[in-house]
N, C-alpha and C positions, 0 to 999 in steps of 0.2 A: 638266550634272553629275548629272542625275537618273539616268543610266545608269552611274554610277561607285560602286563599293563600296570602302571603305577598310578595310585590315587593318593594325593596329598591333601590332608584336611586342613583348611584354612583357619580353624578355630572360631570361637564365639566372640563375645564382647571384650574379652580380655580385661575384666574389671580389676584383677589383681596387679596388672601392669599399668594401670592408669596413673599418671596422665600420658604415658608414652603411647597409649592406645586411644587418646582423645581424637586424633585425626587419622589414625591408620589401624589396619588389622595387625594382630600379633605377628604373623609371619613377615610383615613389612618393617618391623622394628629394626633399626640399624644395630649392628654388632661388630666389634673388632675394628672400628674406625671407618671401614669402607664397604662392608658386606651388609646383607639383610638376612634375617633368620631363614627365609624361604630358600636362600641360596644353598643352605646346608643339605636338605634332603634332595634337591634337584641335582646338586653336584654329586652326591652319593650315587644317584641313579645313573647319571651320565658316565661316571667312571666305571660303573658296573655293567655298562653295555645296555642299559634300559633307556630308550629315548622316546617312548610313547607315554606321556605323563599328563594327567589331569590334575588341576588344582581347584578344590571346592571352596568357594568364598561366599561371604555373607555380609559381615559388618565392616564399615569403613574401608571398603576394598579398592577405592580409586587408585591410591598410590601403589598398592600391591599389583593391581592390573597393569599399571603403567610400567612398573619395574620389570615384570615378567615379559611384557610385550617388547620392551626396548632391549632386553638382555638375551633371551633364549630364542634364537632364530636358527633354522636348519635349512640345508640346501634342498633343492627340489627332489633329488634322487635318494635321500636318506630315509624318507618315510617317517622321520621323527617329528615330534611336536611337543610343546608344553601349552596345553589348552586350558582356559579358565572356564569353569562351570559355576556361574553365580546362582544363588537361590532364586527361584522363579515360581510363579504360579502356573500350574499345568492342570489338565483334566484329572490327573491322579491325585494331585495335592495342591491346596491353596495356601499352605502354611510355610513359614520359614523353617529352616533346619532346626529340629528339636534336640539334636545330639549327633554324635559321631556316626552311629549306625543309621539314623534317619537321614543324614546328609547323603550317605552312599545309596540308601534305598531310593531316595527321590531322583537320583541321577543314574539309576541302574541301567536304564535303556541304553546309555552310552557305553556301558562296559560289557555288553553282550556280543561284541564282534566275534566272529567264528575263530579268528586267529589267536585270541587270548585264552591260554590254558590256565594261567594263574593271574590273580589280581593281588598286587602288593599294596598294602594300605599303610600310610605313613602320617606322622604329625608334622606340622609346619613350624613348630616352635621348640625343637630340640637341637642341642649341639653335640655332635658326635661324628665319627667316621665309621662307615661299615661297608664291607664288600657284599652287596646284595646278591651277587652271583653265587657266592658261597652259601648264603642263606637259602636261596632258591634251590640250589643243588642238594643241600641237606634235607629240605622239605620233600623233594622228589624221591630221594633215595630212601627216606623213612617210610614212604607210602602214606604219609599223613594227608588229611583233607584240609587241615588248618594247622599252621605253625606260628608260634608266638616267640618273638625274640625276648629273652629274659636275662636279667643281670642279678648276680648274688648281692644281697643287701643285709644289713643288720636287722635284728628283731624290731628295734625302735623305728628304723626307717620304713619297715614294712607297713606300719600303721597308716602311712600316707600314700600308698601305692597299691596297684592291683597285684595280687600275689597268686602265683601258680604253684601248685604242688605237683611234682613230677616223680614218676617211678625211676628205677635205675637205668632204664632204656630211654628215658626222655619223654615217655608218654605222659600226657596230662591226666592227673587224677582228680584235682579239684581246683577251683579258682574263686577268689573272693576279692572284691574291690575294697580297699582300705579297711582291713580287719582291725577291730579295736579290742575285742574281748580276748583275754589271755587264753581261753579255751580254743578260740579260732586260730590264734597265732600258733598254739601248740599243734593243732590239727594240720596246719598248712606248712609246717616246717619240712624242708627237704633235706635229708641227710646226705653227706658226701659231697658238699659243694666245694670242698678243699680249703675252707676257711672256717675256723671254729666260731668266729664272731658273725660271719655272714651266713646266716642259717636259712634264709628265705630267698625265693626267686621272684624278682619283681618284673612285671611286664613293662617293656619299654614303649608300648603303644605302637609296635611294629608287627604287622600281621601279614601272612600270605595265605590266601584262600584259593582252592580250586574254584574256577569260575562258577560252575554249576552249584557248588556248595554255598558260595556267597549268596547266590540268588535264592537258594533253598532256605537259608537261615534268616534272611531278611524279609522275604515276601510273606504276606498273610499274617503279620503280627504288628503290633503297635509299639514295639520296644525301640528305645531311642539310642542306647549307648552300647558300644562294644564291650567295654570292661565291666559295666554294671549288669548288663542284660544278656547280650548275645553269647559271649564266651562262656560264662558259667553254665548256660543251658547246653551249649554245643559239646561241653566236656562229656556229657552223658549220652549224646546221640551221634557223635562223629569222632573220627580219629584225630585227636589234637596232640601236637608234638611241641616240645620246647627246643629252641635254638639258643645255646648258651653263648653269651657275649660278655667279656670281662674287660673291655676297653673303656675309655672315657665316654660318659654319657651324662648330659645335664638337661633337665627340663627347665626351660627359661619361663617360669610361670609367675614369678613375683618380682617386685622391684629389687628386693634383696638378692635373689638369685641372679638377676640380670646384672646388677652392680658387681657382685663378687666374681661372676664368671668373666666379665670384661677385664677386671683388674688382674685376675689370674693369668690372663694372656700376656701380661707385661713381665712376668717372672723370668728368671734365668732358665728355669727348666719347667715351663708351663705344662699343666696336665693335658691341655689341648694345644697342639703345636700348629700354628698357622703356617709355619715354614716347612712343613713336611712335604714330601713329593706328591702326596695325594692332594692336589690343589683344590681350592674352592673357587668356583666361577661366580662372576658377578657382572654388573653393567660396566662396560669399558667407557670411562669418562674422558680419557685423553687429557688429563690434567698434568700440569707441569710438576716437577719435583718440588718438594717443600723447601722454602727459603728460611734458614735458621741463622740468626745473627746475634752473637753475643749471649747465647742462652746457656743455662746450666740444666742438664737433663739427666735424670736417674730413672732407670727401669720404666721407661715409657715407650709407647708406640705413637708415631706421628704419621698420619695417612697423607695422601697426595694433595698437592695444591694449597698447603698451609703457609701462612706468613707469621713467623714468630720473631720478636725482637726483644732482647734483654729480658727474657722470660725465664722463670724457674719452674721446671716440671719435675714431678716425682710421682712414680707409681700411677701413671694416668694413661688413658687412651684418648688421643686427639684425632677427631674425625676429619673428613675431607673439607677443604676450603676454610679451615679454622683460622681466624685472625685474632691474635693475642698481642695486646699492646705492651709497651715497655714498662718494666717494673711489676708486671703481674706475676702472681704465684698460683700454680695449679697443683694440688696435692690430692692423691687418692681419689681422682675424679674421672668421670666419663664425659668428654666433650664431643658431641655428635657433629659439630661443624655447621655447614650451611649448604643450601641448595643453589646458591648464586653468589656472585661478587657484586657488591654495590658499585655502580658507576660513580664518577665524581659528581655528576648532577644529582644522583640519588643521595649521596653523602651530604651534599649541601642542603638538599631538601629536608633530610632527617634532622640536621642541626636547626634548621628553621622551625621545625615542629617540636623542638626540644627533646628529640629522641637520641639516644646513644647510637653509634654505628653498630652494625651487625658484628658480633664477636664479643671478645672480652676486653674491656677497656684498660687503659694504662692504670697501673697500681692496684688493680682489682685482686681479690683473694678468693679462690674457689677451692674448698677442701671438703672431702667426703660428700660429693654431690654428683648429680647427673644433669647436664645442661643439654637440652634437646636442640634440634636444628633451628637456625635462624634467630636464636635468642640474642637480645641486646643487653649486655651487662655493662653498666655505666662505669665511668672512671672512679676508682677508689671504692667500689662496692665490695662488701664482704659477705660471702656465702659460706657459712661454716657451722651453723647449728651449735654454737658454744653452750647453749642452755640444755642441750640433750633432749629436745622434744622428740617424742616417738611418733606421733601422728598429728598432722595439721593440714588444713587446706585453705588457701586464700586465692584471690584472683590471679596473683602473680607467681605463686609457687605452691608446691605440695610437699609435705614431709611424710614419707612412708618408712616405717621401721627405722627411724632415725636418719634416713637419707633424704637430703633436700633434692627435689626434682624441679628444675626450671622447665616449664612446658615449651613446646614448639611455638615460635614467634613471640615469646614473652618479652616484656621490657622491664628491666630492673634499673631504675634511675641511678645516677651517680650518687655515691655516698651511702647507698642503702646498706643496712646491716641485717642479715638474716641469721 
């Protein structure tokens, strides 16, 4: 793995995850109570022995930069780093990243070090565990120039993903991004996936390129996207191979997928187990253990540094530094917590300005919702979407696919009913 360089794509504006991306990049969105999405691919790299990592960023990247800087530090002699490459104007390009391939192209000069034989390209907003060492080894043994990690999916799911058709030896035959026509779905079907319902191989957005091949396919053209442009052309001109992966993998691309993925973590036998030996690394905050007094808790996760008193929790994820007042109920919700604790002086000042304290106030009800960091939910407020509204946007909250989202730093006055 000493000859592998990892490049993690920081994503675009993240419009489908708004308002969680109002103040942060997609990979900086918190998940599982105490982690951020960027921790997933970086942790996979470090566990796989890959410690030279670039993260390409562009939109709302301040909190992402801060998290990476505070978290991933290496000793002087390891040679490892996690380095941020933000979009910038250069003599070669005066534009922002126009897509995944364009982002890598604009930073190509950083990836041409003599020691890097392979370049591993990853997305910063997927949830999964993978041993990249096995992935790289399979790539080298196959003699491929490009290898794509693929996962068997159903015909219906194939319509929303990049689909690779492979021959019996794993060689790429054809690739198409989000095929819709029945004739295209028929053409891209790969027999022998071992599951009669999962007839297609979906790209996971995980690629390994030989270094010189990456340079060759990107330079001298204006194509912007790996899945839509680069990979379909490379199928006919280079040795492209499939790497079969059948573990848990989820693209956290929408509010619905974010919400359901988090709640799935609270189950008795979750599809993605945070308690597995293959740990996920994140920023060490040195918070105290959570203090729980007189609470009733069912199938929930409570992160570090929380204060909960006489609270009922069910099927929920409670993030760091969450403060939940007596008599409150939180059901099937994701509470991201807070970046700080209010001092007594700040609490008095908040009352003086007519603001609730940071956290969820006494007697409040939060059900089927996402509450972003530092939100102030007043006493007796009800956030439940009883009217079944599918889409809405106000100054204080947003509803996406029926899920109420309270943005970061929002204030919901006492007695409010949403």
